[in-house]
C-alpha positions in Angstrom: 0.0 -0.4 -0.2 1.4 3.5 -0.8 -0.2 6.2 0.8 0.6 8.7 -1.5 -1.6 6.9 -4.0 -4.9 6.9 -1.9 -7.1 9.8 -3.0 -10.3 11.1 -4.3 -11.9 13.8 -5.7 -14.3 16.3 -3.4 -17.5 16.8 -5.4 -20.5 16.7 -3.2 -21.1 20.6 -3.6 -19.6 23.9 -3.4 -20.0 26.7 -1.1 -20.4 30.6 -1.9 -20.9 33.9 0.2 -24.1 34.1 -0.7 -24.9 30.9 0.9 -23.8 31.5 4.6 -25.6 32.9 7.4 -24.7 36.3 9.1 -23.4 34.8 11.8 -21.6 31.6 12.6 -24.1 29.9 15.2 -26.9 30.1 12.7 -24.5 28.5 9.7 -23.3 26.0 12.1 -27.0 24.9 13.2 -27.9 24.4 9.7 -24.7 22.2 8.7 -25.4 20.1 12.1 -29.0 19.5 11.2 -27.9 18.3 8.0 -24.9 15.8 9.5 -28.1 14.8 11.6 -30.3 14.2 8.7 -27.5 12.2 7.1 -27.6 9.6 9.6 -24.3 9.8 11.0 -23.7 7.8 13.9 -22.2 10.9 16.1 -23.0 13.9 14.4 -22.0 15.9 17.4 -18.6 14.5 18.1 -15.8 17.0 18.0 -12.2 17.0 18.6 -10.9 19.3 21.3 -7.4 20.7 21.2 -5.6 21.8 24.3 -1.9 22.9 25.0 0.0 22.3 28.0 2.6 24.3 29.7 5.3 23.1 27.6 3.4 24.0 24.3 2.4 20.4 23.8 -0.8 19.9 22.0 -3.2 17.2 22.9 -6.6 16.1 21.3 -9.5 14.0 22.0 -13.1 13.5 20.7 -15.6 14.7 23.2 -19.9 15.3 22.0 -21.0 18.6 22.0 -24.1 18.8 24.4 -25.6 22.5 23.7 -25.0 25.4 21.5 -26.3 28.9 21.8 -25.0 32.2 20.9 -22.6 32.2 23.9 -20.7 29.0 22.6 -20.4 25.4 22.6 -21.0 23.0 25.3 -19.1 20.0 26.5 -18.6 18.1 30.1 -15.5 16.3 31.9 -13.9 15.1 34.6 -11.9 18.3 36.0 -9.4 16.1 37.1 -8.4 15.0 33.2 -5.8 15.8 31.2 -7.8 18.6 29.0 -9.1 20.3 32.2 -5.8 20.6 33.7 -4.3 22.1 30.3 -7.3 24.5 30.5 -6.3 26.1 33.7 -3.1 27.2 32.4 -4.4 28.2 28.7 -8.0 28.4 28.2 -7.3 28.9 24.6 -8.8 25.8 22.6 -9.5 24.7 19.1 -12.8 22.3 18.2 -13.0 20.4 15.0 -16.3 18.7 13.4 -15.1 16.4 11.2 -18.3 15.8 8.6 -16.2 13.5 6.0 -19.1 11.8 4.6 -20.8 15.3 3.7 -17.1 16.4 3.0 -17.4 19.1 5.5 -15.5 20.4 8.7 -15.9 23.4 11.1 -13.1 24.7 13.2 -13.9 26.8 16.1 -11.5 28.6 18.0 -12.1 30.5 21.3 -11.8 30.2 25.0 -13.1 27.7 27.2 -15.0 29.4 30.4 -16.1 26.8 33.3 -20.1 26.4 33.7 -21.6 26.9 37.1 -22.5 24.2 39.2 -26.0 24.6 38.7 -25.3 23.9 35.4 -23.3 21.4 35.3 -25.5 19.4 37.8 -28.6 19.7 35.7 -27.0 18.0 32.8 -25.3 15.4 35.0 -28.7 14.4 36.4 -30.0 13.8 33.1 -27.7 11.1 32.0 -28.2 7.7 32.0 -27.7 5.8 35.5 -25.1 4.0 34.2 -23.1 7.1 32.7 -23.6 8.8 36.2 -21.6 5.9 38.2 -19.0 5.8 35.2 -18.2 9.5 36.2 -17.6 8.4 39.8 -15.7 5.4 39.2 -13.5 7.0 36.4 -10.4 9.0 37.8 -10.0 10.2 34.1 -6.5 10.2 32.3 -5.0 8.8 35.3 -3.2 5.1 35.0 -5.4 2.4 36.0 -3.9 -1.4 36.6 -6.7 -3.3 34.4 -10.1 -3.2 33.1 -11.0 -5.2 36.2 -10.0 -3.0 38.5 -12.1 -0.2 36.8 -15.4 -2.2 36.8 -14.6 -3.1 40.4 -14.8 0.3 41.0 -17.7 1.1 38.9 -19.6 -1.8 40.6 -18.5 -0.4 44.2 -19.5 2.8 43.5 -23.1 1.1 42.2 -23.5 -0.6 45.7 -22.8 2.7 47.3 -25.9 4.8 45.4 -27.8 2.0 45.3 -30.3 3.4 47.7 -30.7 6.7 46.2 -30.1 9.4 43.5 -26.4 9.7 42.4 -25.1 13.1 43.3 -23.0 15.3 41.1 -19.3 14.6 41.8 -17.1 17.7 43.0 -14.5 16.8 40.3 -16.8 16.7 37.5 -17.3 19.9 35.2 -18.5 21.5 32.1 -16.8 24.2 29.6 -18.6 26.7 27.1 -16.1 27.6 24.6 -17.0 31.2 23.5 -15.6 31.6 19.7 -13.4 34.5 18.4 -13.2 32.6 15.0 -15.0 29.6 13.4 -14.1 28.2 9.8 -16.4 26.5 7.5 -14.7 24.5 5.1 -16.4 22.4 2.1 -14.8 20.1 -0.2 -14.4 21.2 -3.8 -12.9 20.0 -7.3 -9.4 19.4 -7.8 -8.6 20.2 -4.2 -9.8 23.7 -4.9 -12.0 23.9 -1.4 -14.1 26.5 -0.5 -13.3 28.0 3.3 -14.8 31.0 4.7 -13.7 32.1 8.1 -16.2 34.0 10.7 -14.2 36.9 12.7 -15.9 38.1 15.7 -15.3 42.3 16.0 -15.0 44.0 19.1 -18.7 45.3 18.4 -20.0 41.5 18.4 -20.7 41.6 15.0 -18.8 39.1 12.6 -17.0 39.4 9.3 -16.6 36.7 7.0 -13.7 36.5 4.6 -13.0 33.6 2.1 -9.9 31.9 2.7 -7.7 29.9 0.0 -8.0 26.2 0.0 
């Protein structure tokens, strides 16, 4: 297999300035709905990129759980690698890779911690097993075996068997407030269509086309 020989054309449709909404949240909602309609298994999956104190980037896939005019919301263990890196540098990039429809969206912004009330509201809406998993996992830390992890899970299940599962004090969420959002649509001959929304000081958005 020669990796350099693997290629294809991108020809599912172009993107023109007149097709774009005036602000990026509205445009993103249109594309997200189209990804949902296309029956993607995880249309809300996004890559979250953070940077540690040495400048080393790291990435992981999480699920978008809320979107409004303020930004993009996700939840995580506050002891996780991403949460620890966000303490030192809250600048973040999100990437939505919708390959099947030859689209991607990249969000640049700052991650702001959510209130305890907002985190609790979402946590209590999760399935019970997911709530227990949050208690059982010391996210990003070493664990000796799958067996050890499951033993902790079952111990948490027994601990909370007689009532509601409370919000862990090590579980939180973030709203990524965007400063720039890029919309990318694949094009013939690698002449892809790229448009960047940039937030202005008066909170309006400018839009510029980028070279592919």
